[in-house]
N, C-alpha and C positions, 0 to 999 in steps of 0.2 A: 455434529462434530463432537467427539468425546474428548475428555480431559487429556488423554494420552496424545491425541493428535495436536492439541494446542501446545503441549510441552515440546513436541518435536518441532513445531513451527517456531517456537521461541528460541530453541537451540539453533535452528537454521538462520534466523534473523541475527542472532548474536554472532554466529560464524561469518555471516555476510559482512558485518562491520569490521571483521578481521581480514576481509578479502581473501578467505581461504575457500577453495573449491567452488568458486563462483565464475560464471561465464558472462562477460559483458556483451550486450547485443541491443539492437533497435527493437521497437514495437513490431512484432511479427504478426502475420495473419493468424497464426495459432493463438497468440496472446489476445488478439482482438476478439476472436471467437470465445475464448475463455471469459473475458470481461463481459461479453454479451449474455452469458449464462446467468439466469436468475439465482441459481444455487451457489454461484461463486462468491466467496467471501472477499470483500474489497474494503481495505482499511486505509484511511488517510491519517498519517502521523505528522504532527507539527509541534513546534516548541514555543513556549511563552518567553517573555523577556528574561526570565531567570533560568532558561534552558530546560525547564521541566517539559517532558514529552506528554502530549495528549494524542491518543490513538483511538479513532472512532470508525465504526463501520459506515460506509457510504454506498448504499444500494443503488443510488442514482448515477454512480460513476460510469462514464462512457467515453469511448475514443471519439474525438471530434476533429482530428486532423493528424498530420504527420507529427508524431511525438507530442501530441496534445491530448490531454484528458480534461473532461469537464464534469462537475458534479454540483448539486445544489445544497446550499446551506438553508436550513429551515428557520433557525432562531438567531436573531441578532445578538442575544445575550449569552449564547453558548461559548464555552471555552474554545471550541474548535474554530468558530467564526472569529473570535478575538485574536487567536493565534495566527490565522490566515491573514488578517489585516496587518498584524505585526510582521509577519513574514514578508509581505509585499513592501512594507515601508522600509524594512531594514535588510532586505534581500537575504532572508534566512531560508535554508533548504527545507524541503518537505520530502516525505517518503510515503510511497503507496505500496502496500502489500496485497498481492493477489493470490488467493489459495483456492484451487479447484477441488471438486469432489474427490478426485483421485490423489489429493495432497500435492499436486503439482503446484509449485510455489515460485512466484516472481517478486523481486524487489525492484521498484522503480523509484529513482531519485530525480529531483528537479527543483523547480522554483515556481512560485505563484506568478502566473503571467498577468492576469487581471481579475478583478472582482466586479462582476456586472450587477448593478443595482437598479438600473433603469435602461430605457432604450429598446429598440426593436428586438435585438438578440435576447435580452433579459426577458422581454415579454413572451417570446417563444418558449423559453424554459418555464416561465411562470404558468402559462396556459397548459403546457404539457403535464407539469407536475400537479396542478390543481385538478385537471381532468382525471388523472390517474389516482391521486391520493386524497383529493378533497380539501386540501388546505393550502395556504399561501407559502411562499418561500421568501427568505431574506435576500438571497443573492445566488448567482450562478458563478462558480469559481473555475477559472481556466488555469490548468497547470501545464508548464512547459517541461517535458521529461527529458533529462540529460543522459540518463543511463538506465538500462534494463538488465537485470541479472536474474538468470534462472538458477534456482537452487536445486541441487540433486543430492538427496540424503545419502544414497549409496556412495556417491563420489566423496562426500564429506566424511563419511565413516572410514572409507578406504584411505583417504588423505591423512586422517587423524592417526590411524594405525601405523602408517608409514612414518609420519613426522613425530609422533609421540607414542612410541610403543609401550611406555609405562603408564599411560592413561587407561587403566583397566580397573574393573571391580574385582575385589579379592575373591568373591564367590565364583567368578569365572575362571580363576586360577586353581581352584580346588581339584584334586585328583579323586575320582570316584572309583 
């Protein structure tokens, strides 16, 4: 992914928080397939007690139930893990951003459902990850997804032109 793509995605996420040009939906089969793709970028964003956002890629993210995602945390000392524990204690929201190779982008919002650190279900994730990557995990984190929004860049651009016709660059107004 090139820098220009990242800038477009940042604009899309910013617009999402303004709830402009976004369509709310459930986790679709299309999105499930996108999440399964190894090349898909999956970012989990959480906040600490001061409200600072921590966004990290989570390649282990998978759909494990209806409106449920699960991923593994590798380090107990990571900011991501600390924020997830804080989120579950204080019922703070999390955000998952999914970006496909074709720049198809989804924003999923929800809450931490539970953090598995022992037991049979944890053991299954532990073995699966250890076999695939060769090292231990700290926890398996289950997320309860409350909303899914597909971002459409063309629709966002059209909406902005309609709603804010004066948001233009001066160079695009020049007569040649």
